[in-house]
C-alpha positions in Angstrom: 0.1 0.1 -0.2 1.3 3.3 -1.1 1.7 6.2 1.4 -1.1 8.2 -0.3 -3.4 5.1 -0.5 -2.8 4.7 3.2 -3.7 8.2 4.1 -6.7 8.1 2.0 -7.7 4.9 3.6 -7.4 6.7 7.1 -9.2 9.6 6.0 -12.0 7.4 4.7 -12.4 5.8 8.3 -12.1 9.3 10.1 -14.6 10.6 7.8 -17.0 7.6 8.4 -16.6 8.2 12.4 -16.9 11.9 12.2 -19.4 12.4 9.3 -21.9 15.3 9.1 -24.6 15.6 7.0 -24.6 17.6 3.7 -27.2 20.0 5.1 -24.9 20.7 8.0 -22.1 21.4 5.6 -24.0 23.7 3.6 -24.9 25.6 6.6 -21.7 26.3 7.9 -20.3 27.1 4.5 -20.6 30.6 3.0 -23.3 30.5 -0.1 -22.4 31.6 -3.1 -25.8 31.7 -4.1 -27.8 35.0 -3.2 -31.7 35.4 -3.4 -32.5 38.1 -6.0 -36.3 37.6 -6.4 -38.5 35.8 -4.2 -42.4 35.2 -3.5 -43.9 33.3 -0.6 -46.8 30.7 -1.7 -50.1 29.9 -0.1 -52.5 27.1 -0.4 -55.7 27.6 -2.5 -58.9 26.8 -0.8 -59.8 23.2 -2.3 -63.5 23.1 -2.2 -66.8 23.2 -4.4 -68.1 26.6 -5.7 -65.2 28.8 -4.9 -65.6 32.5 -5.7 -64.0 33.8 -9.2 -61.1 35.4 -7.0 -60.2 31.9 -5.9 -60.7 29.7 -9.2 -57.1 28.7 -10.6 -56.3 28.8 -14.4 -56.1 25.3 -16.3 -52.6 24.7 -16.6 -52.5 21.0 -17.7 -50.0 20.5 -20.8 -50.0 24.4 -21.1 -47.1 27.0 -21.0 -47.1 29.1 -17.9 -45.2 32.3 -18.4 -44.1 34.5 -15.2 -42.6 37.8 -15.3 -40.4 38.4 -12.2 -37.7 41.6 -11.4 -34.6 40.3 -9.8 -33.1 43.0 -7.7 -29.4 41.7 -8.0 -27.2 41.1 -10.9 -25.5 38.1 -11.8 -23.9 35.8 -14.7 -25.5 32.7 -13.3 -28.7 31.8 -12.2 -31.0 29.2 -10.5 -34.7 28.8 -10.3 -36.3 27.6 -6.7 -39.6 25.2 -7.4 -41.8 24.4 -4.4 -44.5 22.0 -4.1 -44.9 22.9 -0.5 -48.6 22.4 -0.8 -48.9 20.0 -3.4 -50.8 16.6 -2.8 -49.3 15.0 -6.0 -45.8 15.6 -7.7 -45.2 18.7 -9.5 -44.1 18.1 -13.1 -42.2 20.7 -15.3 -41.8 19.4 -18.8 -39.6 22.2 -19.7 -38.2 25.4 -18.7 -36.7 28.5 -19.9 -35.5 31.9 -18.8 -35.6 34.9 -21.1 -35.4 38.9 -20.9 -38.8 39.8 -21.3 -39.8 42.3 -23.9 -43.2 43.7 -22.6 -46.3 41.6 -21.8 -45.8 38.0 -22.8 -43.1 38.9 -25.3 -39.7 37.9 -24.9 -36.3 39.3 -26.4 -35.1 36.0 -27.4 -35.8 32.0 -26.7 -33.6 32.4 -23.5 -32.0 29.8 -21.9 -32.9 26.2 -21.0 -33.4 25.5 -17.2 -32.3 22.0 -16.2 -32.7 19.8 -13.0 -29.9 17.3 -12.3 -29.0 17.8 -16.1 -32.6 16.9 -16.9 -35.3 19.2 -18.9 -37.8 17.6 -16.8 -38.3 18.4 -13.1 -40.7 16.1 -10.9 -40.9 17.6 -7.3 -42.7 15.6 -4.9 -45.6 16.4 -2.5 -44.2 19.0 0.2 -40.9 19.2 -1.4 -38.8 21.9 -3.0 -36.2 22.0 -5.7 -33.3 24.1 -6.9 -32.6 24.1 -10.8 -29.0 23.7 -12.0 -27.0 26.8 -12.3 -27.9 28.3 -15.8 -25.4 30.5 -17.6 -27.5 33.7 -18.0 -27.1 37.5 -17.5 -29.4 38.6 -15.0 -29.5 42.7 -14.6 -31.1 44.0 -11.5 -34.4 45.9 -11.9 -34.9 44.4 -15.4 -37.8 42.0 -16.1 -37.3 38.4 -16.9 -39.8 35.6 -18.2 -39.9 32.4 -16.6 -41.8 29.9 -19.0 -42.6 26.5 -17.8 -44.4 23.8 -19.8 -46.4 21.8 -17.2 -47.1 18.1 -17.1 -50.2 16.7 -18.7 -52.0 16.3 -15.5 -51.0 19.4 -13.6 -53.1 21.3 -11.4 -52.8 24.6 -9.7 -53.2 24.0 -5.9 -50.8 26.8 -4.5 -49.9 30.3 -5.6 -49.2 33.7 -4.4 -52.5 35.1 -4.9 -51.8 38.8 -4.9 -48.8 39.2 -7.5 -49.7 43.0 -8.7 -48.1 41.4 -11.8 -49.9 40.0 -14.9 -48.7 36.6 -16.0 -49.6 34.5 -18.8 -50.9 30.9 -19.7 -51.1 29.7 -23.3 -54.3 29.1 -24.7 -53.6 25.7 -26.3 -51.6 23.0 -25.1 -48.2 22.5 -26.0 -44.5 23.8 -25.2 -44.2 27.5 -25.9 -41.4 28.1 -23.5 -38.9 29.4 -26.4 -41.7 31.6 -28.0 -40.8 35.0 -28.5 -43.8 36.2 -29.9 -47.0 36.8 -27.5 -49.6 35.0 -29.6 -49.8 31.8 -28.0 -50.4 33.5 -24.4 -54.0 34.5 -24.6 -55.0 33.8 -20.9 -53.8 36.4 -18.0 -53.7 35.8 -14.5 -52.2 38.0 -11.6 -50.6 35.4 -9.4 -47.2 33.5 -8.9 -47.3 29.9 -9.0 -44.4 27.2 -8.4 -41.5 29.4 -8.8 -40.7 30.9 -5.3 -37.3 31.9 -5.8 -34.5 33.1 -8.4 -30.8 33.5 -6.9 -28.0 34.4 -8.6 -24.2 33.6 -8.1 -22.7 36.5 -6.2 -20.6 35.5 -2.9 -20.0 39.1 -1.5 -23.9 40.0 -2.0 -26.7 39.6 0.6 -30.3 39.9 1.0 -33.0 41.7 2.7 -36.2 39.7 3.4 -39.4 41.8 3.7 -41.9 39.8 5.2 -45.5 40.4 6.3 -49.2 40.9 5.1 -50.9 42.7 2.7 -49.0 46.1 3.4 -45.9 44.2 2.5 -47.4 42.4 -0.6 -48.4 45.8 -2.1 -52.1 45.5 -2.0 -53.8 48.2 -4.1 -50.7 49.1 -5.5 -50.4 49.7 -9.5 -50.5 46.5 -11.5 -47.4 45.8 -13.6 -45.4 48.8 -12.2 -43.7 47.8 -8.8 -44.7 50.3 -6.3 -44.7 48.2 -3.3 -42.6 49.2 -0.4 -39.7 46.5 -0.9 -39.6 47.5 -4.8 -39.3 51.1 -3.9 -36.5 50.0 -1.2 -34.6 48.3 -3.8 -34.8 51.2 -6.3 -33.3 53.4 -3.4 -30.4 51.3 -2.7 -29.9 51.2 -6.5 -29.8 54.9 -6.8 -27.1 55.1 -3.7 -24.9 53.0 -6.0 -25.6 49.7 -3.8 -25.2 46.7 -6.1 -24.6 44.3 -3.5 -28.0 44.1 -1.2 -31.0 42.6 -3.0 -34.7 42.9 -1.7 -36.9 40.2 -1.8 -40.9 40.3 -1.0 -42.4 37.6 0.9 -45.5 39.1 2.2 -49.0 37.6 2.0 -51.9 39.5 1.8 -54.1 38.5 4.6 -51.5 36.8 6.5 -51.5 36.8 10.2 -48.5 36.5 12.8 -50.5 33.8 14.8 -53.4 32.2 12.9 -53.4 30.2 9.7 -56.1 31.0 7.2 -57.9 28.9 4.7 -57.0 31.9 2.0 -54.1 33.7 3.4 -51.2 31.3 4.0 -49.7 29.7 7.2 -49.3 31.9 10.1 -45.9 34.1 9.9 -44.8 32.3 13.0 -44.7 28.9 11.2 -43.6 30.2 7.9 -40.6 32.5 8.5 -38.3 29.4 8.6 -39.1 28.3 5.2 -39.9 31.6 3.9 -36.7 33.7 5.0 -34.2 31.7 6.8 -34.2 28.8 4.1 -33.4 31.4 1.5 -29.9 31.4 0.3 -28.1 35.0 1.3 -30.5 36.5 3.6 -28.8 38.3 6.4 -31.4 40.7 7.6 -35.2 40.8 7.9 -37.8 43.6 8.1 -40.9 42.2 10.0 -44.5 43.8 9.4 -47.4 42.0 10.8 -50.2 42.2 13.1 -53.1 44.1 11.9 -55.0 41.3 10.5 -54.5 39.4 13.8 -56.2 42.3 15.7 -58.7 43.0 13.1 -60.1 39.5 12.0 -61.6 38.8 15.2 -64.2 41.2 14.6 -64.9 40.3 11.0 -68.6 38.7 10.8 -68.2 34.8 9.9 -69.1 33.9 6.4 -70.9 30.7 4.8 -69.2 28.9 2.5 -65.5 30.3 2.2 -64.3 32.3 5.1 -61.1 33.2 4.7 -61.0 35.2 7.9 -61.3 31.8 9.8 -60.4 31.4 12.6 -61.6 34.6 14.2 -59.0 34.2 17.0 -59.0 37.4 19.6 -55.4 38.6 20.4 -53.9 40.8 22.8 -50.8 42.9 22.6 -49.2 40.5 24.9 -50.0 37.6 22.6 -48.7 39.5 19.4 -45.4 40.4 21.4 -45.0 36.6 22.3 -45.4 35.9 18.5 -42.7 38.4 17.5 -40.4 37.2 20.2 -40.5 33.3 18.8 -39.9 35.2 15.3 -37.0 37.3 16.7 -35.5 33.9 18.4 -35.8 32.2 15.6 -33.9 34.8 13.4 -31.0 35.4 15.6 -30.7 31.5 16.2 -29.8 31.4 12.4 -27.7 34.4 12.3 -30.0 36.6 11.1 -30.6 40.1 12.0 -34.2 41.5 12.3 -35.7 44.8 12.2 -39.3 45.4 13.5 -41.7 47.7 11.6 -44.4 49.5 13.6 -48.2 48.7 12.5 -49.5 51.5 10.2 -53.0 53.3 11.1 -55.9 51.6 9.9 -58.9 53.5 11.4 -59.5 51.1 13.9 -62.2 51.3 16.9 -60.9 52.3 20.1 -60.5 48.9 21.8 -58.3 47.7 18.8 -56.5 50.8 18.2 -55.3 50.4 21.8 -53.7 47.1 20.9 -52.1 48.6 17.8 -50.6 51.6 20.3 -49.3 48.9 22.7 -47.5 47.0 20.1 -46.2 49.8 18.5 -44.8 51.0 22.0 -43.1 47.7 22.4 -41.4 47.6 18.9 -40.0 51.0 19.5 -38.9 50.2 23.2 -37.7 46.9 23.2 -33.8 45.6 22.8 -34.7 42.1 21.3 -34.9 43.7 17.8 -31.8 44.6 15.8 -33.5 47.8 14.6 -36.9 49.6 14.3 -38.6 50.8 10.8 -41.3 53.5 12.1 -43.7 52.9 9.0 -46.4 54.4 11.6 -44.7 57.7 11.9 -44.1 57.8 8.3 -47.8 57.3 7.3 -50.0 58.7 9.9 -52.1 61.7 9.6 -50.5 64.3 12.0 -54.0 65.6 13.1 -55.6 62.3 13.4 -53.0 59.8 14.0 -55.3 56.7 13.9 -55.5 57.2 10.1 -53.5 57.3 7.3 -52.4 60.8 6.0 -54.8 61.4 2.7 -52.2 61.7 0.2 -50.9 58.2 1.4 -54.4 56.5 1.4 -55.3 54.1 -1.4 -58.7 54.5 -0.4 -59.6 52.0 1.9 -58.0 53.7 4.9 -55.7 50.4 5.4 -53.6 49.9 2.6 -51.0 52.7 1.1 -51.3 54.6 -2.2 -48.1 54.2 -4.3 -47.2 57.4 -2.6 -47.6 55.9 0.6 -45.4 52.8 -0.1 -42.8 55.2 -1.5 -42.8 57.2 1.8 -42.5 53.6 3.9 -39.3 52.9 1.9 -37.9 56.3 2.6 -38.7 55.9 6.3 -36.2 52.8 6.4 -33.0 53.6 8.0 -30.8 52.4 5.1 -27.6 52.8 6.9 -28.4 50.4 9.5 -30.1 48.0 7.3 -27.2 47.8 4.9 -24.7 47.5 7.6 -26.6 44.7 9.3 -26.2 42.5 6.1 -22.4 43.0 6.1 -21.9 41.6 9.7 
């Protein structure tokens, strides 16, 4: 036996004795992949006679084209698929990524996306899957079309319901992933499906994860305009010359901190690990959640689909305990977390008192790594329980485009960016 062979044999024995799982190795090693775009998925209610708002398009054997705007540049890209809520395997027969040319048009046929060297991907129920690295240039802020030719039996059972972005399904069955012209894509929908993340190879970069409810999701912002507050934050970073901090939006409209919903996703205390901590390159999170926990206890029960179920009553202490769970989980994974104050929502006195108590805790606690005072940025100085007139989209809860911009301007940029560098 040669000296090299003997050393190798000894090494193999030592490795067998002290082996650690690949997941543990990955957790300790710095990732060269960084999240550049992302969305949080939620299950679609599965019952008869759904309202039109919850009826999914027919995707079996068709091509689905989704438009995404990565916030970080790179020359190699990976697509993250999720079948978190699937009851059957998710089958993608072909996938391509291309620069969008507006609407359903593409600038070129783009690049094929493979999985383990194969064009077809099969993701078991409850599982997730990353594509192979694809050599393809990504420019931060530019639109990209991700086109998926779906298996012949595929159904849509999960989505991100409020995308504020028009996406497309081919009218007829067939593989249209490489089509540059838009003619095949006659059907439109305003959700995201299956594609839960886009990451680029950028070892020196980091990601800020914005997580919360509809106010982070950008409800009532302008369609196809990227006017949500995380979009405005990404633009603010770019305008200041920061090319190494990405922003991903993981808000879900209707989401609650403490309660699951038939329509509005898992409670944030349950989904935080999956939606934030498991994404590559996330170093900082901005948390804005709680107004739906306060409100849904008072919404009337509905026959049929009751999206606000369960109508759980909460106190400020309940919400604070939930925040503390999220903060501890973030810190346990080395992620810094900024707490955002709950914005005005024209609440009646009892519910307003809960909001004010929560905001006082957020502003004063030492458990957080920083505070973003969205309440101060949006409230009417004369009536602080209400949104300022120009910042109100019209429903007394959700900001206008101008309001979302004001939220991004209220973020302490240096503190957030510095937290991603530590």
